[in-house]
VEXSE-849075 format. One record per residue (C-alpha): residue number from 1; residue in one letter; x negated, y negated, z negated. Coordinates in nm, 4 decimals. Example, Ala and Ser with C-alpha at 12.3 -4.5 7.8 and 13.67 -1.06 7.14 Angstrom:
<recs>
{pos 1&code A&X -1.2300&Y 0.4500&Z -0.7800} .
{pos 2&code S&X -1.3670&Y 0.1060&Z -0.7140} .
</recs>
This chain:
<recs>
{pos 1&code M&X -9.2841&Y -9.6191&Z -8.9733} .
{pos 2&code E&X -9.4778&Y -9.8684&Z -8.7616} .
{pos 3&code N&X -9.3833&Y -10.1543&Z -8.9944} .
{pos 4&code F&X -9.5055&Y -9.9497&Z -9.2916} .
{pos 5&code N&X -9.8318&Y -9.8757&Z -9.1092} .
{pos 6&code N&X -9.8827&Y -10.2443&Z -9.0294} .
{pos 7&code I&X -9.8395&Y -10.3286&Z -9.3964} .
{pos 8&code I&X -10.0758&Y -10.0649&Z -9.5368} .
{pos 9&code N&X -10.3390&Y -10.1329&Z -9.2698} .
{pos 10&code S&X -10.3775&Y -10.4941&Z -9.3778} .
{pos 11&code E&X -10.6640&Y -10.6324&Z -9.5847} .
{pos 12&code Q&X -10.4265&Y -10.6939&Z -9.8758} .
{pos 13&code L&X -10.4049&Y -10.4255&Z -10.1434} .
{pos 14&code T&X -10.0660&Y -10.2562&Z -10.1191} .
{pos 15&code L&X -9.9099&Y -10.0551&Z -10.3994} .
{pos 16&code V&X -9.6390&Y -9.8189&Z -10.2784} .
{pos 17&code D&X -9.3866&Y -9.6798&Z -10.5243} .
{pos 18&code F&X -9.2208&Y -9.3649&Z -10.3916} .
{pos 19&code F&X -8.9048&Y -9.3381&Z -10.6019} .
{pos 20&code A&X -8.5536&Y -9.1926&Z -10.6160} .
{pos 21&code T&X -8.2419&Y -9.3727&Z -10.7366} .
{pos 22&code W&X -8.1502&Y -9.0847&Z -10.9709} .
{pos 23&code C&X -8.4961&Y -9.0694&Z -11.1335} .
{pos 24&code G&X -8.5190&Y -9.1962&Z -11.4934} .
{pos 25&code P&X -8.8969&Y -9.2555&Z -11.4955} .
{pos 26&code C&X -8.8604&Y -9.4412&Z -11.1629} .
{pos 27&code K&X -8.6119&Y -9.6763&Z -11.3273} .
{pos 28&code M&X -8.8620&Y -9.7323&Z -11.6095} .
{pos 29&code M&X -9.1281&Y -9.8355&Z -11.3554} .
{pos 30&code H&X -8.9138&Y -10.1068&Z -11.1954} .
{pos 31&code P&X -8.9672&Y -10.3765&Z -11.4643} .
{pos 32&code V&X -9.3364&Y -10.2808&Z -11.4908} .
{pos 33&code L&X -9.3831&Y -10.3381&Z -11.1174} .
{pos 34&code E&X -9.1905&Y -10.6654&Z -11.1312} .
{pos 35&code Q&X -9.4151&Y -10.7881&Z -11.4130} .
{pos 36&code L&X -9.7234&Y -10.6706&Z -11.2233} .
{pos 37&code K&X -9.6215&Y -10.8726&Z -10.9170} .
{pos 38&code E&X -9.5495&Y -11.1751&Z -11.1322} .
{pos 39&code E&X -9.8910&Y -11.1583&Z -11.2988} .
{pos 40&code M&X -10.0995&Y -11.0574&Z -10.9953} .
{pos 41&code G&X -9.9262&Y -11.2808&Z -10.7390} .
{pos 42&code D&X -10.0474&Y -11.2601&Z -10.3809} .
{pos 43&code S&X -10.3445&Y -11.0408&Z -10.4676} .
{pos 44&code I&X -10.1167&Y -10.7352&Z -10.4394} .
{pos 45&code R&X -9.8245&Y -10.6335&Z -10.2244} .
{pos 46&code I&X -9.5765&Y -10.3937&Z -10.3823} .
{pos 47&code I&X -9.3403&Y -10.1805&Z -10.1773} .
{pos 48&code K&X -9.0724&Y -9.9489&Z -10.3126} .
{pos 49&code L&X -8.9759&Y -9.6563&Z -10.0876} .
{pos 50&code D&X -8.6748&Y -9.4397&Z -10.1637} .
{pos 51&code V&X -8.7891&Y -9.0840&Z -10.0866} .
{pos 52&code E&X -8.4384&Y -8.9823&Z -9.9783} .
{pos 53&code K&X -8.4110&Y -9.2675&Z -9.7268} .
{pos 54&code N&X -8.7705&Y -9.2301&Z -9.6048} .
{pos 55&code E&X -8.8076&Y -8.8550&Z -9.5716} .
{pos 56&code S&X -9.0631&Y -8.8684&Z -9.2884} .
{pos 57&code L&X -9.3006&Y -9.0886&Z -9.4908} .
{pos 58&code S&X -9.2428&Y -8.8805&Z -9.8025} .
{pos 59&code D&X -9.3271&Y -8.5658&Z -9.6076} .
{pos 60&code F&X -9.6299&Y -8.7260&Z -9.4418} .
{pos 61&code Y&X -9.7780&Y -8.8256&Z -9.7785} .
{pos 62&code R&X -9.6678&Y -8.4982&Z -9.9406} .
{pos 63&code I&X -9.4631&Y -8.6616&Z -10.2128} .
{pos 64&code Q&X -9.3555&Y -8.3774&Z -10.4409} .
{pos 65&code S&X -9.2547&Y -8.5681&Z -10.7532} .
{pos 66&code V&X -9.1246&Y -8.9142&Z -10.8290} .
{pos 67&code P&X -9.2360&Y -9.1647&Z -10.9101} .
{pos 68&code T&X -9.5558&Y -9.1385&Z -10.7111} .
{pos 69&code L&X -9.7657&Y -9.4523&Z -10.6891} .
{pos 70&code M&X -10.0216&Y -9.4982&Z -10.4120} .
{pos 71&code L&X -10.2643&Y -9.7850&Z -10.3620} .
{pos 72&code F&X -10.3684&Y -9.8592&Z -10.0028} .
{pos 73&code R&X -10.6428&Y -10.0757&Z -9.8572} .
{pos 74&code K&X -10.6960&Y -10.0973&Z -9.4817} .
{pos 75&code G&X -10.4748&Y -9.7937&Z -9.4268} .
{pos 76&code E&X -10.6588&Y -9.5680&Z -9.6672} .
{pos 77&code V&X -10.5301&Y -9.4309&Z -9.9943} .
{pos 78&code V&X -10.7729&Y -9.5494&Z -10.2609} .
{pos 79&code W&X -10.5681&Y -9.4252&Z -10.5579} .
{pos 80&code R&X -10.2667&Y -9.2008&Z -10.6166} .
{pos 81&code Q&X -10.0761&Y -9.0944&Z -10.9273} .
{pos 82&code S&X -9.7514&Y -8.9152&Z -10.9958} .
{pos 83&code G&X -9.5579&Y -9.0295&Z -11.3000} .
{pos 84&code T&X -9.5338&Y -9.3614&Z -11.4755} .
{pos 85&code A&X -9.8172&Y -9.6048&Z -11.5418} .
{pos 86&code S&X -9.8506&Y -9.8916&Z -11.7858} .
{pos 87&code L&X -9.8808&Y -10.2525&Z -11.6813} .
{pos 88&code S&X -10.2310&Y -10.2774&Z -11.8284} .
{pos 89&code A&X -10.3476&Y -9.9640&Z -11.6439} .
{pos 90&code L&X -10.2118&Y -10.0923&Z -11.3124} .
{pos 91&code K&X -10.3696&Y -10.4352&Z -11.3611} .
{pos 92&code A&X -10.7082&Y -10.2775&Z -11.4393} .
{pos 93&code L&X -10.6768&Y -10.0543&Z -11.1343} .
{pos 94&code I&X -10.5973&Y -10.3430&Z -10.9008} .
{pos 95&code E&X -10.8779&Y -10.5564&Z -11.0401} .
{pos 96&code K&X -11.1161&Y -10.2665&Z -10.9747} .
{pos 97&code Y&X -11.0299&Y -10.2684&Z -10.6011} .
{pos 98&code Q&X -11.0160&Y -10.6455&Z -10.5461} .
</recs>
């Protein structure tokens, strides 16, 4: 958990995707997040966390449905959404917090 905390406490915007391997909508988000990283480059860090392999973090952030996307800056959650999101919506969101 310390490594995770170091990452989210940085100056860089970090988008965390809480997902499950069996989740259909989570699988739909994978190419969207890959495209987002490709288009946004180093302005965003994207982390995928399997809720079943990271139960303590999932419990800490009260993840009740997957996918849940959370945007962190300097350790604080600046945005959170359960469910899928479009590439254009995510890009607009990130640009808002840059």
